[in-house]
C-alpha positions, -999 to +999 in steps of 0.1 A: +000+000+000+028+024+007+044+015-026+010+023-042+010+057-024+041+067-046+015+075-073+005+105-051+038+121-058+031+122-095-003+139-095-010+176-093-048+176-087-062+172-052-091+154-068-068+128-083-049+125-050-082+119-030-093+092-055-059+074-051-061+075-013-098+063-014-087+034-036-060+024-010-085+027+019-110+007-001-087-022-006-099-037+027-134-022+028-161-049+035-135-075+046-137-093+079-108-103+102-110-131+127-102-109+157-110-072+158-121-045+135-106-045+100-103-007+101-082-009+132-062-041+123-053-029+088-062+008+085-047+021+118-017-002+113-011+013+079-011+048+094+015+036+120+036+020+093+035+051+071+045+072+101+075+050+107+085+050+070+088+089+071+090+092+033+073+118+010+050+090-002+041+082+034+034+119+042+012+121+011-008+091+022-011+103+057-024+137+044-051+119+024-061+096+053-064+126+076-093+138+054-109+105+043-101+079+070-123+068+099-123+093+129-096+072+146-075+068+115-079+105+106-068+117+141-038+094+141-028+103+105-030+140+112-007+137+142+018+116+122+017+140+092+024+170+114+054+152+129+068+143+095+063+179+083+082+192+114+110+167+106+113+183+071+097+156+050+087+171+016+049+176+010+032+172-024+019+204-041-017+194-037-015+188+001-029+222+011-060+217-011-071+182+000-105+184+015-109+221+006-139+213-016-173+229-016-207+214-026-224+231-055-257+214-064-275+181-062-297+163-088-314+130-093-319+110-125-344+083-116-368+059-132-406+063-128-408+030-111-389+041-080-364+012-084-332+033-083-318+068-084-286+081-098-279+109-074-255+135-088-237+159-065-214+185-080-184+201-062-155+225-068-122+234-052-129+271-046-145+275-080-120+253-100-117+216-108-155+212-110-165+175-107-196+154-102-200+124-079-227+100-091-241+076-065-265+048-075-291+042-048-310+010-052-344+004-034-351-031-046-324-052-029-321-037+006-347-060+022-354-037+052-379-010+057-366+026+055-386+059+059-405+071+029-437+088+018-462+061+008-491+062-018-517+069+008-498+096+026-493+133+014-470+136-015-434+145-008-424+181-016-410+187-050-373+179-053-373+155-023-365+118-028-393+095-017-374+068+001-340+056+012-322+026-002-288+010-005-258+025-023-246+000-049-222+020-070-204+053-074-181+070-098-167+105-105-169+126-137-151+158-146-174+164-176-201+179-154-220+199-180-221+170-205-234+147-178-261+170-167-272+178-203-275+141-210-296+135-179-319+165-187-324+153-223-332+118-211-357+132-186-374+151-214-374+124-241-378+091-221-412+087-206-398+063-180-371+086-167-373+118-146-346+144-138-348+171-111-327+192-088-327+182-051-324+200-018-287+193-007-298+189+029-323+161+021-298+146-003-273+143+026-300+126+047-308+101+019-272+093+011-261+089+047-290+065+053-282+045+022-245+043+029-252+032+065-274+004+052-247-007+027-220-007+054-242-026+078-250-054+052-229-085+051-215-089+016-237-061+001-245-064-036-223-035-048-203-030-079-169-047-077-152-013-078-173+004-052-148-002-024-124+021-042-149+050-040-163+043-005-140+066+015-144+093-012-182+090-012-183+092+026-161+124+027-182+141-001-215+133+016-202+146+049-196+181+035-232+185+022-252+209+044-269+193+074-305+197+085-323+175+059-346+146+068-361+115+052-399+116+049-415+094+075-432+063+061-469+056+067-478+029+091-495+000+073-514-019+101-537-048+096-567-027+089-550-004+064-536-034+045-571-050+045-585-017+031-560-018+002-569-054-005-606-047-005-603-018-029-583-039-053-606-069-051-636-046-059-618-030-089-625-037-125-589-051-129-597-079-104-631-086-118-619-114-141-601-134-114-618-167-111-606-181-078-615-153-054-604-173-023-569-178-038-568-142-050-574-129-015-545-148-001-522-138-030-530-101-028-523-102+010-488-116+001-483-088-025-492-061+000-471-077+028-441-078+005-444-041-005-448-030+031-420-051+047-395-054+019-400-024-004-396+005+020-433+006+028-445+010-008-472-017-013-486+001-044-453+005-062-449-018-093-419-023-115-404-050-137-376-057-112-398-057-082-422-081-100-394-105-108-379-104-073-413-110-057-422-139-080-388-156-085-370-148-053-392-139-023-422-163-029-401-194-036-379-187-006-403-174+020-439-184+014-457-217+015-483-216-013-512-240-019-515-255-054-544-232-061-523-202-050-494-212-071-517-212-101-534-180-092-505-157-082-493-146-117-529-137-127-535-118-094-502-100-098-511-090-134-544-075-122-525-058-093-500-042-117-528-027-138-547-015-108-518-002-087-499+012-117-528+034-127-536+044-091-500+057-086-498+074-120-473+051-137-472+058-174-488+032-197-454+024-210-443+014-175-474-007-169-468-026-202-431-031-194-440-045-160-466-069-175-440-081-200-416-088-172-444-107-153-452-130-182-415-137-188-411-145-151-443-167-150-427-192-173-399-196-148-420-195-117-433-231-119-397-243-121-383-220-094-411-225-068-405-259-052-435-270-031-423-292-001-446-318-015-423-322-044-396-335-020-420-361-006-428-341+026-463-348+040-485-317+036-499-320+071-464-322+086-454-291+067-485-272+078-477-280+114-442-266+111-453-236+091-485-223+106-474-188+095-466-200+060-429-189+063-413-214+039-378-202+048-384-214+084-390-250+074-353-263+076-345-246+110-378-257+125-374-293+113-338-291+128-351-280+161-381-304+163-374-334+140-397-359+159-433-351+150-447-386+148-449-418+169-461-423+205-447-412+238-455-421+274-446-392+296-428-398+329-451-402+358-482-405+336-504-433+324-515-417+292-498-422+258-493-392+236-497-394+198-469-370+186-487-365+153-515-347+172-492-322+189-487-286+178-450-277+177-460-240+178-476-245+212-450-243+241-467-272+261-468-295+231-433-285+221-420-296+255-437-330+251-419-334+218-386-325+234-393-349+263-397-377+237-363-368+222-346-366+256-360-395+277-349-391+313-337-355+309-341-333+340-362-301+340-331-279+337-319-298+307-353-296+290-356-259+298-324-253+280-336-272+249-369-253+251-352-220+250-331-230+220-360-246+202-380-214+207-352-192+192-347-215+162-385-216+157-387-178+156-354-174+137-340-149+162-312-141+164-305-152+127-269-159+136-281-189+156-293-208+126-264-196+105-241-211+130-260-244+131-257-247+094-220-240+094-214-267+119-235-292+100-215-283+068-182-292+085-194-325+099-208-320+134-238-341+144-271-324+151-273-332+189-237-320+194-246-288+177-276-283+199-255-287+230-228-263+217-254-237+210-269-242+245-235-237+260-230-204+241-265-192+252-257-200+288-223-182+287-237-151+271-269-147+290-289-118+276-260-099+260-267-098+222-233-085+213-215-112+233-238-138+217-231-126+182-193-127+188-195-162+205-215-176+176-190-161+151-162-179+169-182-211+170-188-210+133-151-210+126-142-240+148-124-267+129-144-298+119-144-328+142-118-356+136 
């Protein structure tokens, strides 16, 4: 890295220098280290190494890190740079101008679907070296709810972005006027694109939220070069004026969701649906997906959202009956027409979304794998999935694998038929665990009850991730259960300690 920093001695522009430093800082962005924080283990160690090297390249690197590093890296780099300067190490010509940048204006080029925005922020160094930072904010793949203004809430003020999202890419252009002219022309000529100027304060709130989500996501779906721009993006967003806010999302409770479903089912678009019972269940899933996984936007439709719902979320998360599997593409087509017109989506957008739906429908039957296709009894699946959460099936079956047979409980004359027990009921669940652990004392059964409840609910998610990792390297199921119980006992109610202990457990070597 210090050798790479020699390039800093050959550039004259502070912008070029900042991009080089950002590339160096990005070489470990998103990585994990077994013990400690990667920004400390590598980033702060690099600062110390550069300080000890005491070369012009090292001083140039420290100057850049003092502006774009983490707070700890920046403070350490600034102290080291001042020391090298006092020792007479030569500074590059651009050093006095690093970070002396001013924001100029903010814009957004976005599609009418609300899938993603290209946020454009322009900057200058005291009126010279004008440049644009383009940040791609994606709202389809974040998977968590973020504040926004919904279709039943008052419209957002002009020039304010409607929702947060996840940053997936960024790049820099020095051809600012050419870039903005292209975006304006596309906004005029393409009915599926919009271009407008934004309030820089609200732009800062949006980008900080989107960056935080990207940083908090394990293995985020970013462009392969995004790490090189990460530090630069953070630094540029930081200097935007504060005081903005993200619009608050509407609350979609059960009654409000039911109202939306009723309006849809009473519409002309839903009039041709033949299986109304299946249609009711399908539209409930569509609304739930929009509320929980699309930033609280149940009425938003787009080709990408349609494909993700039909080919990713439903096959992974939802247990559909055969009639629902047959009905869902037709219900979704009616929903696209109804919701698209209700939200003012251009006819070109509705047609494009329907085209994507019919393309995806051909793949849906192959992608959606009903548990019955694997020979699992439907009644057994229904007992494990009373909430229809298909993704929960493997972890619940791992927690409670014995759901049939008979069991005589200790101290009782009656014989239980396990097939009649409800694994979602705590009392019945204990009886199932007693069958698996004959002769176990109350304390031992209590520990298994706690673990089974956590696996049933999927909280914390690291618990099931750890169990799968241990299965993959060869541990037996019962040994895994006891290892997890030991970790839970040691950590008590400390979630951070539990997460760290599970991380360590996942990396244990396989058994001999």
